[in-house]
N, C-alpha and C positions, 0 to 999 in steps of 0.2 A: 503494499500500499504505499502510495506517495506520501510524503510527509505532510504536504498542504491538503490532502484528502484526509489523512488522520485528524490533524489539527481541527478542521472544518466539521467533522464529525463530532468530535468532542465538544466543540463550541456548541453544536446545535443540541446535543443532549443536555447539556448544562442548561441552556436557554429555556428548554423545555420541561425542566424540573426532573431529571432523570434520578432515579432514587437507586443506588447501589455502588458496586465497586466497578472502577475503570483502571486498568493497568496496561501499560505498554511493555512490549517485550517479554510477556509472562511465560516462563518455561511450562509447557503443556505436561511435561513428565509428572508435575505436581497433581496433576488432574486426571490421570489415566490409571486404569488398574495394573496396566504393564508397568508403569513408572519409567515410560519411554516417551520421548517426544520433545522437538526443538520448540522455539518461542513462537508466540502469535503475536502480530503486529499490534492488535489491541485485544485485550480480553475484556469482557464485559459479563458481571454477574448481577443481573437486575435484581432488586429486593423484592418486587412485587410485579404482578401481571400487566398493569398499566405501564410500567417502564420497560418490561420486556417488549411488548407490543410496540411502544415508541421507538425502542432501539432498532427492532427489526424493520420497521417502515422506513427510518431513516437510511439505515444500511442498503436496503433494497433500492430506495429512491436514488441513491448516489451510485449504484452499481458497483458497490463493494463486494468482493467475495466474503461469504460467511460460512462458518461451520457451526452447526448447533450441538453443544455438548451436554449430556445427560450424566449418567453415572460415570463415564469414561471407559466403560467396559466395550468389548467387541470392536475396538478401534486400534489402529496402529498409526501413530502420528510420526511423519519423518523427520529425520535428524534436523532437516533444514527449518522444520517448523510450518507455520500457516501465514501466507501473505495475505492477509485481510483481517477480519474481525471474527473471534470466537465468542458465542454467547452461550453462557452457562444457564440452565432453566432451573437448577436445583432449589435456589431460594425463591424463586419467583412463582413455581407451580408446585405446590406440596400438600395440598388439602385432599380430603376424601369426604364422601357422604353415602348414606346408606339408606335405603327406603324398600323395605320388604324384600324380595327377591333381585332387587335392583341396586346397583352400585355405581358409583362414579369416581374416578381419580385423575388427579392433575398429572401431566406427564412427567413431572419431576420426582412424582413419588416413588420411592424404592418398591420394586416389584415383589421382593420377599415380604416386606412390612404389609403391602395390600393384600396380598394372599393370605397372610397369617391372620389380619383382621376380618377378612371374609370367613375365614375357617371358625373363628370364634363366635361367629353370628350363624353358623350353619349353612353358609353360603359355600356350595359344592360345584366343581368344575375346573378349577385351575390349581388345587392343592399340590400338584406334581410339579408346579412352577415355582414352588417356594425356595428350592434350591438354585434357580437360577439369578445371578446377581444382574444389576442394572436397574434401569428406571422403567416406569409403565410406559412411558413414551417411546423408549427405544425398543421394548419388547413389542408393542403394538406396530411399530414401523417394521421389524423384523418378521413379525408373527411368530414370535418366539415359542418353543415347544420343547416338552420333556416328558418322560414316562407316559407317552402315548397321548397326550393332550397338548392343545396349542392355544394361543390367544383367541383364534378365531372361533374356537367352540363357544365362546361366552360373550363375545364382544357384539355390541348393538350399533353403535356409532361412535364417530370421533368427532370432536370440536377441533377445527384447525384455523390457523392463520395462513391465508393463500399469499403468494408472493406479490399480489396486487394490493396487500395490506387489508384484506377483508376477512372478518371472522365468520366462517360458515361451518356446516355439519355434513361430514360425509358418511353415508351409509356403508355397511360391509360389503354391499355389492359394488358401491363405487371404489373402494379400497382395493380391490382386486387382490385379495390376500391370497398367497400361495406359500409354498415351502421357503421359509426365511425370506419372503419378499412381500412387498405391496406397493403401491403408487406411491406412498410416503417416502420411499428410498429415492424417488426422481429429484427431490430438492425443491419441489413447487409448493410444499405445504410443511408448516411446523406444527406438530401435535400440541394442543394445549391441554385437552381433557378427553379422557375415554369413558364411554359408558357400557356398562355390561348388565347381564342377566344371568342369574344363576339358578341351580336347582336348589330344593330344600333338602338339607340332610341333618344328620345327628352331629352336634359339635364335636362331641368326644371321638367319634368315628373318623370325622375330617381331619381333627387334629392328630389322629394316629397316623393317617396318611401323609399328613405334612411332616410329621417327625421322621417317617421312612423315607421321604424324599431327601430330606436334609442329610440324614445319616448316610444314604446312599451316595450322594455326592461327595461328603467328607470320605467316604472309603475309596472312592473310585477317582476322584480328581484331586490335582494339586492345590487345595484350597489355602494352604499354607505358603504358597510361592506365588510371587508377582506374575499374572498371566492375564489374558484378555479372553478368556472362553475358547470355546471351540474355535479352531483356526480354518477348518474347511467344511464344507457342507457334505453331507451324507450322499453318495452317488445312488441312484435309483437301485433298490433292493439290497443295498449293502450299507456297510457303516465305514466311514472313512478311517476311524481309528482301528479298526480290524485289518484293514488294508496295509495301512502305514506300519503296524506292528508286524504283519508277515513279511514286509520288506527289510525287516531288521533295523528300521530306523529309530527305535525306541533309545533315547540316551545320546544320540549323535548331537553333536554342537557346532555352531559357528559364532566364534567370540564368547560373549556371555550369554547366549540365548541357546537354549536346550529342548529337544523334543522331550516331553515328560516321559520319566521312567513308570509313571503310575498310570498316565493315559496318554496314547500316542497321538491323540488329536489335540493335544495342548502343547504350546510352546511357553516354556517358563524363562523368566529373566532371573538367571543365577545372581545378577548384581553387576551392573555398568553394562548391560546389553544396549546395543544400539538399534535403531530401528533397520539399518542395513544388516546387521546381524541376524534380524528376524526374517527380513525379506530373502536373504541368502538361503536361509534354512527352509523356508516354506519352497523355495524353487527346487533345493534337493530333494525333497519330500516328494513334490510332484512329479519331478524326473524319476525316482525311485519307482512310485507306483505305475508311472506311464509305461516304464521299461519292463516291469513284471506283470502287470494286468492290462495294460492297454486302456486305462481309464484316466481321464482328465480331471483332476480334483479341484473344484472350484472353491475359491477362498470364501469364507464366511467373514472373516475380519474386514472391515471398511479401512482402507487405506486413505489417509488424510495428509494433505500437504503436498510439498513438491519433492519428486523422486526423479533419481537420475534416470 
């Protein structure tokens, strides 16, 4: 971002009573679960919904590149960082409400927290997702899934801010939810709030399934190491982790990045790993799976910023 554009944006936000944090050259490694990533030209953390909408409208109207940051999972930020504005939604969008079998959650709400609150109220349908990190907004955009269920199973509609600056509601049909994808990944919308409808269940039984999901994740995934979740999408009829393990790729390294010895579809930051370490390791794994099985693994991680 040009210095004059950055200054003009900051002045416009201040003039319009933006509330929240603004920082230049903010290291994004501080805000990602990988603990990897170079600086953003401008990092914005609006304190409320009004300031979030204000910031996005100003950014879009000026043609400035923007990346929306939720929980910082499922992303790999380049070592060069992001030339533009990174907007964090976690402070601005964090409320939930419940009404019978229906519930709504702002996009910045942590997914495990939302699922847990639903379980306490006997709302069944997403309990297997309690072990999935990240925010509701990111989970909706990716149609997150685990344990045989996915966000689409209970999602009714989503309130979004369009790139034209308008707040509108999209139905599940309009979202075109698929396996780890939706129209929301195209960059034309920012999720503000998601509306769900659940099945009625027995709270104790739902909580039991929640605990099972959490225990399974702890037993099978490297939760105590820096990672960004599953690296590759599962190919049709198979599992990426199984293919990677059969290739003998468990434990291989590039610099400070390693294919997890616990779950082959995870890459962990052993400490000091760079984004390029992870990218090289991803390429090695793809090459090995292609050579052994003729299958092209598609990344589930979203690559952010400037890359060689």
